[in-house]
ZAMARGU-4260 file (C-alpha; in steps of 0.2 Angstrom, whole numbers, plus 5000, padded with zeros to 4 digits):
<rodrens>
0) 5461/5247/5448 | 5478/5250/5456 | 5476/5268/5454 | 5459/5269/5461 | 5462/5257/5476
5) 5481/5257/5480 | 5486/5275/5476 | 5482/5281/5494 | 5467/5292/5489 | 5448/5289/5491
10) 5437/5282/5477 | 5427/5298/5478 | 5442/5309/5474 | 5447/5297/5460 | 5430/5296/5452
15) 5429/5316/5453 | 5441/5317/5438 | 5432/5317/5421 | 5445/5305/5413 | 5443/5293/5427
20) 5424/5293/5424 | 5427/5289/5406 | 5439/5275/5410 | 5426/5267/5422 | 5412/5270/5409
25) 5422/5262/5395 | 5427/5247/5406 | 5409/5244/5412 | 5402/5244/5394 | 5416/5232/5388
30) 5413/5220/5403 | 5394/5221/5399 | 5396/5218/5381 | 5409/5204/5384 | 5397/5195/5396
35) 5382/5196/5384 | 5393/5189/5370 | 5397/5174/5382 | 5379/5172/5385 | 5376/5170/5366
40) 5389/5157/5365 | 5383/5147/5380 | 5365/5147/5373 | 5372/5141/5357 | 5381/5127/5365
45) 5366/5121/5374 | 5356/5118/5358 | 5354/5099/5355 | 5350/5100/5337 | 5364/5112/5333
50) 5372/5110/5316 | 5390/5118/5315 | 5386/5123/5297 | 5373/5136/5303 | 5383/5143/5317
55) 5385/5160/5310 | 5367/5161/5307 | 5362/5157/5325 | 5375/5169/5332 | 5370/5184/5320
60) 5352/5182/5323 | 5352/5180/5342 | 5343/5195/5350 | 5355/5196/5364 | 5369/5200/5352
65) 5363/5217/5347 | 5365/5225/5365 | 5382/5216/5366 | 5387/5224/5350 | 5381/5241/5355
70) 5390/5240/5372 | 5406/5235/5363 | 5405/5249/5350 | 5401/5263/5363 | 5416/5256/5373
75) 5427/5257/5358 | 5421/5275/5356 | 5425/5280/5374 | 5443/5272/5373 | 5446/5282/5357
80) 5440/5298/5367 | 5452/5293/5381 | 5467/5294/5369 | 5465/5313/5369 | 5472/5313/5387
85) 5489/5310/5379 | 5487/5327/5371 | 5488/5336/5388 | 5507/5336/5388 | 5507/5347/5372
90) 5507/5366/5377 | 5495/5370/5363 | 5483/5355/5363 | 5483/5353/5382 | 5473/5369/5386
95) 5461/5365/5372 | 5455/5349/5381 | 5452/5360/5396 | 5442/5372/5385 | 5431/5357/5378
100) 5428/5351/5396 | 5423/5368/5402 | 5412/5372/5387 | 5402/5356/5389 | 5400/5357/5408
105) 5398/5376/5411 | 5391/5382/5394 | 5383/5368/5384 | 5373/5359/5397 | 5364/5375/5404
110) 5361/5380/5386 | 5353/5364/5381 | 5341/5365/5396 | 5335/5382/5390 | 5335/5376/5372
115) 5325/5360/5376 | 5311/5370/5384 | 5309/5380/5368 | 5310/5365/5357 | 5297/5355/5367
120) 5285/5370/5367 | 5286/5372/5348 | 5286/5353/5344 | 5270/5350/5355 | 5261/5365/5348
125) 5266/5361/5329 | 5261/5342/5331 | 5245/5345/5340 | 5240/5358/5326 | 5246/5348/5311
130) 5240/5330/5316 | 5227/5331/5329 | 5221/5314/5325 | 5237/5305/5321 | 5241/5302/5302
135) 5223/5302/5297 | 5213/5318/5293 | 5195/5321/5293 | 5194/5323/5274 | 5198/5305/5272
140) 5188/5298/5286 | 5170/5290/5284 | 5157/5284/5296 | 5162/5266/5295 | 5181/5269/5293
145) 5193/5262/5306 | 5204/5275/5315 | 5222/5270/5317 | 5231/5281/5329 | 5249/5283/5330
150) 5258/5275/5345 | 5265/5286/5359 | 5283/5282/5354 | 5280/5287/5336 | 5272/5303/5341
155) 5287/5308/5352 | 5300/5302/5340 | 5292/5311/5325 | 5288/5327/5335 | 5306/5329/5343
160) 5316/5324/5328 | 5307/5336/5316 | 5309/5350/5329 | 5327/5347/5332 | 5333/5345/5314
165) 5323/5361/5309 | 5335/5371/5320 | 5349/5366/5308 | 5340/5370/5292 | 5330/5354/5288
170) 5313/5363/5288 | 5302/5350/5278 | 5291/5363/5271 | 5283/5351/5258 | 5277/5340/5272
175) 5270/5355/5283 | 5261/5362/5268 | 5253/5345/5262 | 5263/5344/5246 | 5273/5329/5250
180) 5270/5312/5241 | 5266/5303/5257 | 5251/5314/5259 | 5242/5302/5247 | 5244/5288/5261
185) 5233/5297/5273 | 5247/5307/5281 | 5242/5325/5277 | 5242/5339/5290 | 5226/5349/5293
190) 5222/5363/5282 | 5224/5376/5296 | 5241/5370/5299 | 5247/5372/5281 | 5248/5391/5284
195) 5250/5392/5303 | 5264/5380/5306 | 5276/5388/5294 | 5273/5405/5302 | 5277/5396/5319
200) 5292/5389/5311 | 5299/5406/5306 | 5298/5412/5324 | 5306/5396/5330 | 5321/5397/5319
205) 5323/5415/5323 | 5323/5411/5341 | 5334/5396/5341 | 5346/5397/5325 | 5350/5416/5327
210) 5347/5421/5345 | 5351/5405/5355 | 5366/5399/5344 | 5374/5416/5345 | 5372/5416/5363
215) 5381/5399/5364 | 5395/5406/5353 | 5397/5421/5365 | 5398/5409/5380 | 5411/5398/5371
220) 5421/5414/5367 | 5421/5419/5385 | 5427/5402/5391 | 5440/5402/5378 | 5447/5419/5383
225) 5448/5414/5401 | 5457/5398/5399 | 5468/5405/5385 | 5474/5419/5397 | 5481/5405/5409
230) 5485/5392/5396 | 5503/5390/5403 | 5496/5387/5421 | 5484/5373/5415 | 5497/5365/5404
235) 5509/5364/5419 | 5496/5356/5430 | 5491/5344/5416 | 5509/5339/5413 | 5511/5336/5432
240) 5496/5325/5432 | 5502/5315/5417 | 5519/5313/5424 | 5512/5307/5440 | 5501/5294/5431
245) 5515/5287/5421 | 5526/5286/5436 | 5514/5276/5446 | 5505/5266/5432 | 5511/5251/5422
250) 5521/5254/5406 | 5514/5238/5399 | 5496/5237/5391 | 5484/5223/5395 | 5485/5208/5394
255) 5504/5209/5396 | 5501/5220/5411 | 5500/5204/5421 | 5519/5203/5420 | 5521/5220/5428
260) 5510/5215/5442 | 5522/5201/5447 | 5536/5214/5446 | 5527/5226/5457 | 5525/5212/5470
265) 5543/5208/5469 | 5548/5226/5471 | 5536/5228/5486 | 5544/5213/5495 | 5561/5220/5491
270) 5557/5237/5498 | 5550/5229/5514 | 5566/5220/5517 | 5577/5235/5513 | 5567/5245/5525
275) 5573/5234/5539 | 5591/5237/5534 | 5591/5256/5528 | 5576/5267/5531 | 5581/5280/5519
280) 5580/5267/5504 | 5562/5264/5507 | 5557/5283/5507 | 5562/5286/5489 | 5549/5297/5480
285) 5552/5305/5463 | 5541/5320/5468 | 5550/5323/5484 | 5568/5329/5483 | 5580/5331/5497
290) 5597/5340/5495 | 5612/5336/5506 | 5620/5352/5500 | 5614/5367/5511 | 5616/5379/5498
295) 5606/5370/5485 | 5592/5367/5498 | 5592/5386/5502 | 5591/5390/5483 | 5576/5377/5481
300) 5567/5385/5496 | 5570/5403/5488 | 5563/5397/5471 | 5548/5389/5480 | 5543/5405/5489
305) 5545/5415/5473 | 5533/5403/5464 | 5521/5403/5478 | 5521/5422/5478 | 5518/5422/5459
310) 5502/5412/5462 | 5496/5422/5476 | 5498/5438/5466 | 5486/5431/5452 | 5470/5441/5458
315) 5479/5458/5457 | 5487/5453/5441 | 5470/5449/5433 | 5463/5465/5440 | 5476/5476/5431
320) 5473/5466/5415 | 5492/5461/5414 | 5497/5443/5412 | 5516/5445/5415 | 5523/5433/5428
325) 5506/5425/5431 | 5509/5414/5416 | 5524/5406/5423 | 5517/5399/5439 | 5520/5381/5445
330) 5513/5372/5460 | 5527/5367/5472 | 5526/5355/5487 | 5538/5354/5501 | 5541/5337/5509
335) 5554/5328/5519 | 5556/5314/5506 | 5545/5302/5516 | 5529/5302/5506 | 5526/5285/5497
340) 5521/5283/5479 | 5504/5289/5474 | 5502/5299/5490 | 5501/5318/5492 | 5489/5330/5483
345) 5482/5325/5467 | 5465/5333/5464 | 5461/5346/5477 | 5469/5363/5472 | 5465/5371/5488
350) 5474/5358/5498 | 5489/5361/5486 | 5489/5379/5489 | 5489/5377/5508 | 5504/5365/5506
355) 5513/5378/5496 | 5511/5392/5508 | 5513/5382/5524 | 5528/5388/5534 | 5533/5403/5524
360) 5526/5417/5535 | 5543/5421/5543 | 5552/5421/5526 | 5539/5432/5518 | 5540/5444/5533
365) 5559/5445/5530 | 5556/5448/5511 | 5544/5462/5514 | 5556/5470/5526 | 5569/5469/5513
370) 5558/5477/5500 | 5553/5491/5511 | 5571/5494/5515 | 5574/5496/5496 | 5559/5508/5495
375) 5566/5518/5510 | 5583/5520/5501 | 5573/5527/5486 | 5564/5539/5497 | 5581/5545/5504
380) 5588/5547/5487 | 5572/5557/5483 | 5575/5568/5498 | 5593/5571/5493 | 5588/5576/5476
385) 5576/5588/5483 | 5590/5595/5494 | 5602/5596/5479 | 5588/5605/5469 | 5586/5618/5483
390) 5605/5621/5483 | 5605/5624/5465 | 5591/5636/5466 | 5600/5645/5480 | 5616/5645/5469
395) 5606/5652/5454 | 5600/5666/5466 | 5618/5670/5472 | 5624/5671/5454 | 5610/5682/5449
400) 5614/5694/5464 | 5633/5694/5459 | 5628/5698/5441 | 5617/5712/5447 | 5631/5719/5458
405) 5643/5718/5444 | 5632/5727/5432 | 5629/5741/5445 | 5648/5743/5448 | 5651/5744/5429
410) 5637/5757/5428 | 5646/5767/5442 | 5662/5766/5434 | 5655/5771/5417 | 5647/5786/5425
415) 5664/5793/5431 | 5674/5803/5419 | 5691/5797/5414 | 5699/5811/5423 | 5690/5807/5439
420) 5695/5789/5439 | 5713/5793/5443 | 5709/5806/5456 | 5716/5802/5473 | 5705/5800/5489
425) 5709/5804/5507 | 5710/5785/5511 | 5728/5780/5514 | 5734/5761/5512 | 5750/5753/5516
430) 5762/5748/5502 | 5771/5731/5503 | 5789/5731/5497 | 5802/5718/5495 | 5813/5713/5509
435) 5828/5721/5500 | 5820/5738/5500 | 5814/5739/5517 | 5821/5751/5529 | 5830/5747/5545
440) 5816/5755/5555 | 5803/5743/5549 | 5790/5756/5544 | 5780/5753/5528 | 5777/5766/5515
445) 5759/5773/5512 | 5750/5780/5497 | 5733/5787/5493 | 5719/5776/5484 | 5711/5782/5468
450) 5692/5783/5466 | 5693/5768/5453 | 5701/5757/5466 | 5688/5762/5479 | 5674/5757/5468
455) 5682/5740/5464 | 5685/5737/5482 | 5667/5740/5487 | 5661/5729/5473 | 5672/5715/5479
460) 5666/5717/5497 | 5648/5716/5491 | 5652/5700/5481 | 5659/5692/5496 | 5644/5696/5507
465) 5633/5688/5493 | 5644/5672/5492 | 5647/5671/5511 | 5637/5656/5519 | 5624/5660/5532
470) 5629/5660/5550 | 5622/5644/5558 | 5610/5647/5573 | 5616/5643/5590 | 5613/5626/5597
475) 5598/5623/5608 | 5601/5622/5627 | 5603/5605/5634 | 5587/5598/5642 | 5586/5599/5661
480) 5591/5583/5670 | 5577/5571/5675 | 5570/5573/5692 | 5563/5559/5703 | 5565/5541/5699
485) 5575/5535/5685 | 5565/5530/5669 | 5571/5521/5654 | 5564/5536/5643 | 5570/5553/5647
490) 5556/5566/5648 | 5557/5584/5645 | 5543/5597/5646 | 5542/5604/5629 | 5530/5618/5625
495) 5526/5625/5607 | 5534/5642/5605 | 5550/5638/5614 | 5567/5638/5605 | 5562/5621/5598
500) 5547/5629/5589 | 5550/5643/5578 | 5532/5648/5576 | 5526/5653/5593 | 5537/5666/5600
505) 5539/5675/5584 | 5520/5678/5583 | 5519/5683/5601 | 5510/5668/5608 | 5511/5662/5626
510) 5521/5645/5626 | 5515/5641/5644 | 5497/5640/5638 | 5499/5623/5631 | 5511/5612/5641
515) 5514/5594/5635 | 5524/5579/5640 | 5535/5571/5627 | 5549/5558/5628 | 5567/5564/5624
520) 5572/5556/5607 | 5589/5556/5599 | 5582/5559/5582 | 5567/5569/5576 | 5562/5554/5565
525) 5559/5543/5580 | 5541/5539/5584 | 5535/5546/5601 | 5519/5549/5610 | 5515/5567/5615
530) 5503/5569/5630 | 5492/5583/5635 | 5479/5584/5649 | 5463/5593/5646 | 5452/5593/5661
535) 5447/5575/5665 | 5454/5568/5649 | 5471/5564/5643 | 5476/5567/5625 | 5489/5557/5616
540) 5496/5561/5599 | 5508/5550/5589 | 5522/5561/5581 | 5527/5561/5567 | 5511/5553/5561
545) 5520/5542/5549 | 5535/5536/5559 | 5533/5518/5555 | 5547/5509/5545 | 5535/5497/5538
550) 5518/5506/5538 | 5503/5494/5536 | 5514/5479/5536 | 5504/5463/5540 | 5500/5446/5534
555) 5487/5444/5520 | 5472/5436/5528 | 5459/5428/5516 | 5441/5435/5519 | 5434/5418/5523
560) 5448/5415/5536 | 5446/5432/5545 | 5433/5426/5558 | 5440/5419/5574 | 5427/5405/5574
565) 5436/5398/5558 | 5451/5388/5561 | 5467/5394/5552 | 5482/5383/5557 | 5494/5392/5545
570) 5490/5409/5552 | 5506/5419/5556 | 5503/5437/5561 | 5516/5450/5557 | 5527/5455/5572
575) 5530/5474/5573 | 5543/5473/5587 | 5556/5482/5576 | 5546/5498/5576 | 5551/5511/5589
580) 5538/5521/5598 | 5542/5530/5614 | 5529/5534/5627 | 5530/5549/5640 | 5526/5538/5655
585) 5521/5520/5660 | 5503/5526/5662 | 5501/5531/5644 | 5502/5513/5638 | 5498/5495/5643
590) 5516/5488/5642 | 5525/5479/5628 | 5517/5469/5615 | 5518/5450/5611 | 5533/5444/5600
595) 5536/5428/5590 | 5548/5415/5597 | 5547/5421/5616 | 5536/5409/5625 | 5541/5415/5642
600) 5538/5433/5638 | 5521/5429/5631 | 5516/5419/5646 | 5522/5433/5658 | 5512/5446/5650
605) 5497/5434/5648 | 5496/5434/5667 | 5497/5454/5667 | 5483/5454/5654 | 5471/5444/5665
610) 5472/5457/5678 | 5465/5471/5666 | 5447/5474/5668 | 5441/5473/5650 | 5423/5477/5644
615) 5421/5489/5659 | 5429/5504/5667 | 5447/5501/5672 | 5449/5511/5688 | 5468/5507/5689
620) 5472/5514/5672 | 5458/5527/5674 | 5449/5524/5657 | 5435/5515/5649 | 5439/5499/5641
625) 5421/5497/5634 | 5419/5496/5615 | 5406/5505/5604 | 5402/5488/5596 | 5397/5480/5612
630) 5406/5466/5622 | 5421/5459/5614 | 5428/5441/5617 | 5444/5437/5626 | 5457/5424/5620
635) 5456/5409/5632 | 5475/5405/5630 | 5482/5423/5633 | 5468/5433/5640 | 5470/5446/5626
640) 5455/5454/5619 | 5450/5448/5601 | 5447/5461/5587 | 5428/5461/5584 | 5431/5462/5565
645) 5442/5446/5565 | 5460/5442/5561 | 5470/5457/5555 | 5487/5449/5551 | 5496/5460/5565
650) 5502/5452/5581 | 5495/5457/5598 | 5491/5476/5600 | 5504/5481/5587 | 5509/5499/5589
655) 5493/5505/5598 | 5496/5509/5617 | 5481/5500/5624 | 5474/5482/5623 | 5457/5481/5616
660) 5448/5497/5610 | 5458/5513/5608 | 5446/5527/5608 | 5451/5542/5597 | 5444/5556/5587
665) 5448/5563/5570 | 5446/5582/5566 | 5441/5585/5548 | 5443/5604/5546 | 5436/5610/5529
670) 5433/5626/5519 | 5428/5630/5501 | 5441/5634/5488 | 5440/5652/5483 | 5447/5662/5469
675) 5462/5673/5476 | 5457/5688/5466 | 5438/5689/5467 | 5435/5678/5482 | 5421/5668/5473
680) 5419/5649/5476 | 5427/5638/5463 | 5415/5626/5454 | 5420/5609/5446 | 5407/5598/5438
685) 5393/5609/5445 | 5400/5606/5463 | 5410/5616/5474 | 5428/5611/5478 | 5433/5608/5496
690) 5449/5611/5505 | 5454/5601/5521 | 5467/5604/5534 | 5481/5590/5532 | 5497/5586/5540
695) 5511/5583/5527 | 5527/5573/5529 | 5537/5564/5516 | 5523/5567/5503 | 5511/5558/5514
700) 5495/5566/5521 | 5484/5563/5536 | 5470/5573/5545 | 5474/5578/5563 | 5469/5563/5575
705) 5471/5560/5593 | 5470/5546/5605 | 5460/5549/5621 | 5453/5541/5637 | 5435/5542/5644
710) 5430/5543/5662 | 5416/5533/5669 | 5404/5548/5669 | 5407/5554/5651 | 5400/5547/5635
715) 5410/5543/5619 | 5405/5557/5608 | 5398/5572/5616 | 5413/5575/5627 | 5424/5575/5611
720) 5417/5592/5606 | 5423/5599/5623 | 5440/5591/5621 | 5442/5599/5603 | 5436/5616/5609
725) 5449/5616/5624 | 5463/5609/5612 | 5460/5623/5599 | 5459/5637/5613 | 5475/5631/5621
730) 5485/5629/5605 | 5479/5646/5599 | 5485/5655/5615 | 5502/5646/5613 | 5505/5650/5595
735) 5496/5667/5591 | 5494/5684/5599 | 5478/5688/5608 | 5470/5698/5594 | 5472/5685/5581
740) 5467/5671/5593 | 5451/5680/5597 | 5447/5683/5579 | 5451/5665/5575 | 5440/5658/5589
745) 5425/5669/5584 | 5426/5662/5567 | 5427/5644/5573 | 5412/5647/5584 | 5402/5652/5569
750) 5408/5636/5559 | 5397/5621/5556 | 5401/5606/5567 | 5395/5589/5562 | 5398/5572/5568
755) 5402/5561/5553 | 5405/5544/5560 | 5406/5535/5576 | 5412/5517/5578 | 5426/5505/5572
760) 5439/5513/5561 | 5448/5502/5548 | 5465/5509/5551 | 5482/5502/5547 | 5486/5502/5566
765) 5473/5489/5570 | 5479/5473/5577 | 5472/5456/5582 | 5471/5462/5601 | 5469/5481/5599
770) 5459/5492/5587 | 5454/5510/5585 | 5436/5516/5588 | 5434/5534/5583 | 5423/5549/5582
775) 5424/5559/5567 | 5420/5578/5568 | 5419/5589/5553 | 5422/5608/5557 | 5416/5617/5541
780) 5418/5636/5539 | 5402/5646/5540 | 5393/5653/5524 | 5391/5670/5532 | 5401/5685/5527
785) 5418/5687/5535 | 5417/5670/5544 | 5429/5660/5532 | 5443/5650/5541 | 5459/5659/5540
790) 5477/5652/5538 | 5481/5655/5556 | 5472/5638/5560 | 5486/5629/5551 | 5498/5634/5565
795) 5487/5625/5579 | 5488/5607/5574 | 5506/5603/5570 | 5519/5598/5583 | 5537/5604/5585
800) 5552/5594/5579 | 5542/5582/5569 | 5545/5588/5551 | 5526/5590/5549 | 5518/5604/5539
805) 5500/5609/5540 | 5493/5613/5523 | 5476/5616/5514 | 5474/5602/5502 | 5460/5601/5489
810) 5449/5586/5491 | 5453/5573/5478 | 5451/5554/5477 | 5469/5552/5471 | 5478/5561/5485
815) 5492/5552/5496 | 5480/5553/5511 | 5480/5539/5525 | 5468/5525/5519 | 5456/5526/5533
820) 5455/5545/5532 | 5452/5544/5514 | 5435/5535/5517 | 5431/5549/5530 | 5435/5562/5517
825) 5424/5554/5504 | 5409/5554/5516 | 5412/5573/5521 | 5413/5577/5502 | 5396/5568/5500
830) 5389/5577/5515 | 5394/5594/5508 | 5389/5589/5490 | 5407/5594/5485 | 5418/5588/5471
835) 5427/5572/5473
</rodrens>
């Protein structure tokens, strides 16, 4: 009673546990049986002619004593079953109790429903055929005989008991075929049933004993495997429950428990008095620990976060079929030590996990950054290994050149006759002499060199030329000083094909054909935005495309909590303020992003956000802020737009330049993979193999994509084709000579252009208040002769000083392509009916 009423939890939560239900049932049956026995004794005491000699007779024969004895016997059985709860502390027996409970509730009860339907159908049919008139058959009936039918209870009992036990092998074939001895007492079945009912019995046993029971065994096996795979977790949870019960329950059994109640009352009074003197004494709880040592507290927090992450990784661990650390999880609760006895989470596992993960967002963010730093170091080591490998390759080439030179010299010397080796040439060389033999005039003696010496000297000079390191190129000229007003980001007009770009001028392109505006960066690895103006549209390109230190870093949001209408008090979005992305001008972005822990900063930019015209054309920024998905909501607190797809786990607008929709397009350029010798198309699995143009950097791939704006007069998709045409034309004239540009543009004009997708793009840059909406264009080579896309197109889409390389990559589901682009490529492969 104290656990159900005084533990601080509701009675509904208490009764939801199966063991507590068993306790209540056993106690109720015991009380009913005890009351009925008292009624028997009271009735016996009211008898006037009662003789003490016949007391036992009256008690045993009293009709009320039978239900009393039944209630007490069933109560005793339930208490024996209740003893199994003590097995839960054992690591081997504890999970078995969970298995029994799951098998009964999840497997046996649904199975019995199906089995009952089959059993009732067979029992009714067999009984109605065998005994249509009760226990009397028409062979033993006369005109004057009295018909004695069976009662309804007898029919039901006989019918179901026979059908039930026949499933387990008690077939009673003698009674079904009329060969039983009781048949002489007018209990014989009809003649038709003597051959029909055994046939029905055969199908009934086949269906139940073989099919249904094997199905039940399979269901039990599945439940056993599921619980056995997480047996340690169930054992930990059961052990916690038992320890909690033993802490808050009396150690004394009834009826001696009355002494413990007095002790509890005395302790409650003492705690109440102690709370007036010292508040810390009354807040003791064995399940809440507070450390005075800061180091121990930090270690405890670290351990809690580790166990919480182990639990959260359980779905991925199950998906890979590995158990690993998932077997050693523990449920941990953080508290200040002020929770009273019996309070806190007991039954609800969801509330337990919300308590576990509460307040660990910042800590998890730090952990993820540390892990990413470690991966970054591994990437640096990998790049250094590649450099060392390249150096070793160069060294092997140098050694091979030296060896060839040495062999050539030896051949030249061997070709000379011995007499010619000592012949002198006309070349005169000075001879160094010691200081004691030098003349006073200081002139040096000279001599003529032999042919052998000349050959050896030429070989040494050749070896020096091979081993001499290459001369480094001259440094690029300094950028021109900025003009006009001072800006926090230095700008330099950089065009492809200049000294910063090694591909344009060498091929004879005109660098001035493609002017761009790009911020000056101290390191080529720093993220920046390259801006172009194409007619009425502005085009932005993030370079390098994978500049992020922590790509795709965000808080993991459960699918049921993604909607903005669902409350999520523990939501802690990832702050991307440590990423660096430089813009060419203030007009190319909407300002800085929100950050955690800066309330003044957030409210200042909240006022700026309310001045932006969302869901319409923004005349101030000269772009459309309308979404392809329709009108989007604004946050009532900050005024920031809300992502139509819900929470993303990334704060504010992340690394995107604009609040709300960021319109873009993805250019998917594809061609068929052909044999280099015959030119025939390569076939795999009865499908052609596609190649797509990809940008590669640090073993990561993406397709060319650009951010753009739209004016009030243009639409979202038809203008994209004009932008792509202008971009390719400008880049072609900047990177290639005129003849090759014309040939390339003619082949592109023959290519097949298809719009693959238009709408919301599920990309890693999407944030809570900014998202990408894209138009995907597929430019596929024409099937006509001589219209295949050449390799010149590779030089059009990579930017200078970005460490990016344009390559043709075969379409494959296992490539290191950007996740959002991988879905696009899959759709293109399905459209072209290509191998994927």
